[in-house]
C-alpha positions as CSV (number, residue, x, y, z in Angstrom):
1,M,-20.4,19.0,-13.2
2,T,-18.3,22.3,-12.5
3,S,-14.9,22.5,-14.4
4,E,-13.0,22.3,-10.5
5,D,-15.2,19.1,-10.0
6,L,-14.5,17.5,-13.1
7,A,-10.6,18.2,-12.6
8,R,-11.0,16.9,-9.9
9,S,-13.0,13.8,-10.5
10,R,-9.9,13.2,-13.4
11,V,-7.0,13.7,-10.8
12,I,-9.0,10.9,-8.4
13,A,-9.4,8.5,-11.3
14,W,-5.8,9.2,-12.3
15,V,-4.4,8.4,-8.3
16,I,-6.4,5.3,-8.8
17,D,-4.9,3.9,-12.0
18,V,-1.5,4.5,-10.5
19,L,-2.0,2.8,-7.4
20,I,-3.3,-0.3,-9.5
21,F,-0.1,0.2,-11.7
22,V,2.2,-0.1,-8.7
23,G,-0.1,-2.6,-7.3
24,L,0.6,-4.6,-10.8
25,W,4.3,-3.7,-10.2
26,I,4.8,-5.1,-7.0
27,M,2.8,-8.3,-8.2
28,F,4.6,-8.9,-11.2
29,Q,7.9,-8.3,-9.6
30,G,10.3,-9.0,-12.5
31,L,7.6,-8.3,-15.3
32,G,5.8,-5.9,-13.1
33,G,7.4,-2.6,-15.5
34,L,6.5,-4.1,-18.3
35,V,2.9,-5.2,-17.1
36,G,2.4,-1.7,-15.7
37,A,3.6,-0.2,-18.7
38,A,1.1,-2.3,-20.9
39,Y,-1.9,-1.5,-18.3
40,L,-1.1,2.5,-18.9
41,L,-0.8,2.3,-22.4
42,L,-4.2,0.4,-22.6
43,R,-6.5,1.1,-19.4
44,D,-9.0,3.5,-21.9
45,G,-9.4,1.0,-23.9
46,L,-11.1,-1.5,-21.3
47,F,-14.6,-1.7,-20.5
48,D,-15.9,0.6,-23.4
49,G,-13.4,3.4,-22.8
50,Q,-13.4,3.5,-18.7
51,S,-10.5,2.8,-17.0
52,P,-11.0,1.4,-13.7
53,G,-10.2,4.8,-12.1
54,K,-12.2,6.3,-14.7
55,R,-15.2,4.0,-14.1
56,I,-15.0,4.6,-10.4
57,M,-15.3,8.4,-11.1
58,G,-17.7,8.1,-13.9
59,L,-15.8,9.7,-16.5
60,K,-15.3,7.8,-19.7
61,V,-12.9,8.5,-23.1
62,V,-14.6,8.5,-26.5
63,A,-12.8,8.6,-29.4
64,H,-12.3,11.7,-30.8
65,N,-12.9,10.8,-34.4
66,D,-16.6,9.5,-34.1
67,Q,-17.2,9.5,-30.8
68,L,-17.7,5.6,-30.1
69,R,-15.6,4.3,-27.5
70,C,-11.9,4.5,-27.1
71,T,-10.2,1.6,-28.8
72,F,-6.7,-0.2,-27.7
73,L,-5.0,1.9,-30.5
74,D,-7.1,5.1,-29.0
75,S,-5.9,4.2,-25.7
76,A,-2.3,3.7,-26.5
77,V,-1.7,6.8,-28.9
78,R,-3.7,8.9,-25.9
79,N,-1.7,7.4,-22.8
80,V,2.5,6.8,-24.7
81,L,3.9,10.1,-22.7
82,W,2.6,8.8,-19.7
83,V,4.5,5.2,-20.0
84,I,7.8,6.7,-21.6
85,P,9.2,7.8,-18.2
86,V,8.3,4.2,-17.0
87,V,10.2,2.2,-19.0
88,N,13.1,4.7,-18.9
89,V,13.4,3.9,-15.3
């Protein structure tokens, strides 16, 4: 896989995850922002290091320290900067 293919796959996986976030926001209405923010924080800790978008695109996140699956804590640290703008809306 070339770096362009990898970048394209990552963008598509991100778009899929954002669509899931928007769906959660709409589905849970009042708590949607909170539920969506939790999803964005913890998504890479799901399904052995694969968010739904990453799973569809064949990508996987591994923990940098031991090359094992990404935990929920690893996911939260990795994705916290995506959540800050959502919380401030």
